[in-house]
C-alpha positions as CSV (number, residue, x, y, z in Angstrom):
1,X,134.3,-20.4,202.5
2,X,134.5,-17.9,199.6
3,X,136.7,-15.0,200.3
4,X,136.3,-13.5,196.8
5,X,133.6,-13.7,194.2
6,X,134.4,-12.7,190.6
7,X,131.3,-11.6,188.8
8,X,132.2,-11.9,185.1
9,X,130.3,-9.8,182.5
10,X,130.7,-8.9,178.9
11,X,128.9,-9.0,175.6
12,X,128.6,-12.3,173.7
13,X,131.9,-13.2,172.0
14,X,134.0,-10.8,174.2
15,X,136.1,-13.6,175.7
16,X,134.2,-14.7,178.9
17,X,134.6,-18.4,178.0
18,X,138.4,-18.0,177.6
19,X,138.5,-16.3,181.0
20,X,136.5,-19.2,182.6
21,X,138.7,-21.8,180.8
22,X,141.8,-20.2,182.3
23,X,140.1,-20.0,185.7
24,X,139.2,-23.7,185.6
25,X,142.7,-24.6,184.7
26,X,143.9,-22.7,187.8
27,X,141.4,-24.8,189.9
28,X,138.9,-21.9,190.3
29,X,135.3,-23.2,190.2
30,X,132.9,-21.5,187.7
31,X,129.1,-21.2,187.6
32,X,127.7,-20.1,184.3
33,X,124.5,-18.2,184.4
34,X,124.1,-18.9,180.6
35,X,124.1,-22.6,181.5
36,X,121.2,-22.0,183.9
37,X,119.1,-20.7,181.0
38,X,120.3,-23.5,178.7
39,X,119.3,-26.1,181.3
40,X,115.8,-24.5,181.5
41,X,115.4,-24.5,177.7
42,X,116.3,-28.2,177.6
43,X,114.1,-29.0,180.7
44,X,111.2,-27.6,178.8
45,X,111.9,-29.7,175.8
46,X,112.7,-26.8,173.5
47,X,115.3,-26.6,170.8
48,X,118.5,-24.9,171.9
49,X,118.1,-21.9,169.6
50,X,119.0,-18.3,170.1
51,X,115.2,-17.4,169.9
52,X,114.4,-20.0,172.7
53,X,117.3,-18.9,174.9
54,X,116.2,-15.2,174.7
55,X,112.5,-16.1,175.2
56,X,113.2,-18.2,178.2
57,X,115.6,-15.7,179.8
58,X,113.0,-13.0,179.2
59,X,110.2,-15.1,180.6
60,X,112.2,-16.0,183.7
61,X,113.0,-12.3,184.3
62,X,109.4,-11.3,183.8
63,X,108.0,-14.0,186.2
64,X,110.8,-14.2,188.8
65,X,112.3,-10.7,188.6
66,X,115.3,-9.2,186.9
67,X,117.6,-11.3,189.1
68,X,115.8,-14.5,188.1
69,X,118.9,-16.3,186.8
70,X,120.9,-15.4,189.9
71,X,118.1,-16.7,192.1
72,X,118.1,-20.0,190.1
73,X,121.9,-20.3,190.5
74,X,122.3,-19.1,194.1
75,X,122.1,-22.6,195.8
76,X,124.7,-23.9,193.4
77,X,127.0,-20.9,194.1
78,X,126.6,-21.2,197.8
79,X,127.4,-24.9,197.8
80,X,130.6,-24.3,195.9
81,X,131.5,-21.3,198.1
82,X,131.2,-23.6,201.2
83,X,134.3,-25.5,199.9
84,X,136.2,-22.9,197.9
85,X,138.0,-19.7,198.6
86,X,137.1,-18.2,195.2
87,X,134.4,-18.6,192.6
88,X,133.8,-17.1,189.2
89,X,130.1,-16.4,188.3
90,X,130.0,-16.1,184.5
91,X,127.4,-14.1,182.6
92,X,126.2,-11.5,185.1
93,X,123.8,-9.4,183.1
94,X,122.3,-6.8,185.5
95,X,122.8,-5.0,188.8
96,X,119.9,-6.9,190.4
97,X,121.9,-10.1,189.8
98,X,124.9,-8.5,191.4
99,X,122.8,-7.5,194.4
100,X,121.3,-11.0,194.8
101,X,124.8,-12.5,195.0
102,X,126.0,-9.8,197.4
103,X,123.0,-10.4,199.7
104,X,123.5,-14.2,199.8
105,X,127.3,-14.5,199.9
106,X,129.6,-12.8,202.5
107,X,132.7,-12.2,200.5
108,X,134.7,-9.6,198.6
109,X,133.2,-9.0,195.2
110,X,135.1,-8.1,192.0
111,X,133.1,-7.2,188.9
112,X,135.2,-8.1,185.9
113,X,134.1,-7.0,182.4
114,X,135.6,-8.1,179.1
115,X,135.3,-5.9,176.1
116,X,135.8,-6.4,172.4
117,X,134.3,-4.6,169.5
118,X,131.1,-5.8,167.8
119,X,133.0,-6.9,164.6
120,X,135.6,-8.8,166.6
121,X,132.9,-10.5,168.7
122,X,130.8,-11.4,165.6
123,X,133.8,-13.0,163.9
124,X,134.5,-15.0,167.1
125,X,130.9,-16.1,167.4
126,X,130.8,-17.3,163.8
127,X,133.9,-19.3,164.3
128,X,132.9,-21.0,167.6
129,X,129.5,-22.1,166.3
130,X,128.0,-22.7,169.7
131,X,124.4,-24.0,170.0
132,X,122.1,-21.0,170.0
133,X,124.6,-18.5,168.6
134,X,123.4,-16.0,166.0
135,X,123.7,-17.1,162.4
136,X,124.1,-13.7,160.9
137,X,125.0,-10.1,161.8
138,X,121.3,-9.1,162.1
139,X,120.7,-11.8,164.7
140,X,123.9,-10.9,166.4
141,X,122.8,-7.2,166.8
142,X,119.4,-8.3,168.0
143,X,121.0,-10.4,170.7
144,X,123.3,-7.5,171.7
145,X,120.3,-5.2,172.1
146,X,118.4,-7.8,174.0
147,X,121.4,-8.3,176.4
148,X,121.8,-4.6,176.8
149,X,118.1,-4.2,177.5
150,X,118.6,-6.5,180.6
151,X,121.0,-4.0,182.0
152,X,124.4,-5.4,181.1
153,X,125.8,-2.0,180.2
154,X,125.3,-0.9,183.8
155,X,127.3,-3.9,185.1
156,X,130.1,-3.2,182.6
157,X,130.1,0.5,183.6
158,X,130.5,-0.4,187.3
159,X,133.2,-3.0,186.7
160,X,136.2,-3.0,189.0
161,X,138.4,-4.4,186.2
162,X,137.9,-4.2,182.4
163,X,139.9,-6.4,180.1
164,X,140.2,-5.2,176.5
165,X,140.2,-8.3,174.3
166,X,141.0,-7.2,170.7
167,X,144.5,-8.7,170.4
168,X,146.0,-12.1,170.2
169,X,144.5,-15.0,172.1
170,X,147.8,-15.7,174.0
171,X,148.1,-12.1,175.1
172,X,144.6,-12.2,176.6
173,X,145.2,-15.6,178.3
174,X,148.4,-14.2,179.8
175,X,146.5,-11.2,181.2
176,X,143.8,-13.4,182.7
177,X,146.4,-15.8,184.2
178,X,148.3,-12.9,185.8
179,X,145.0,-11.4,187.2
180,X,143.8,-14.8,188.6
181,X,147.2,-15.6,190.1
182,X,147.2,-12.2,191.9
183,X,143.7,-12.7,193.2
184,X,144.6,-16.2,194.4
185,X,147.7,-14.9,196.0
186,X,146.0,-12.0,197.7
187,X,142.8,-13.8,198.9
188,X,143.5,-17.5,199.0
189,X,146.9,-18.0,200.6
């Protein structure tokens, strides 16, 4: 049974994937809300482009409510929680999603935000070349404003912990490892 749920938030390119990679290496299960949207895009036979990701995410929120992605992920999260002391839910974008998880899972919640400047994030996004990522700074800014319009800034503002990720990769990894080891020690031993 989950004792602690880490709700991970941050703008695209801030370092959420690095955080989840470290978590997985520590044996911590991760559910990505972005993957829920990607799966929906593919299920509908659409090309995995930024435009389609944003359109489907907006449509889901319009038809199912602001917490649509959390609603679509909740069964997966609850199943994992039945067998794990801890889980990371990656890509929380609004307070309605936070509330949905809190209503459906009895555990201690930690909102963790990762921050990096727009220029740093854009450089990272260009170098990672993930499907659906913006191709230029104009698309990047459009995506940022779209994500902020969903309420992500509110989640970041209410974070229990904020990681600044402007420095070297190894330094960030060390910080994440230390944090996760402390959470595992405090909640799962």
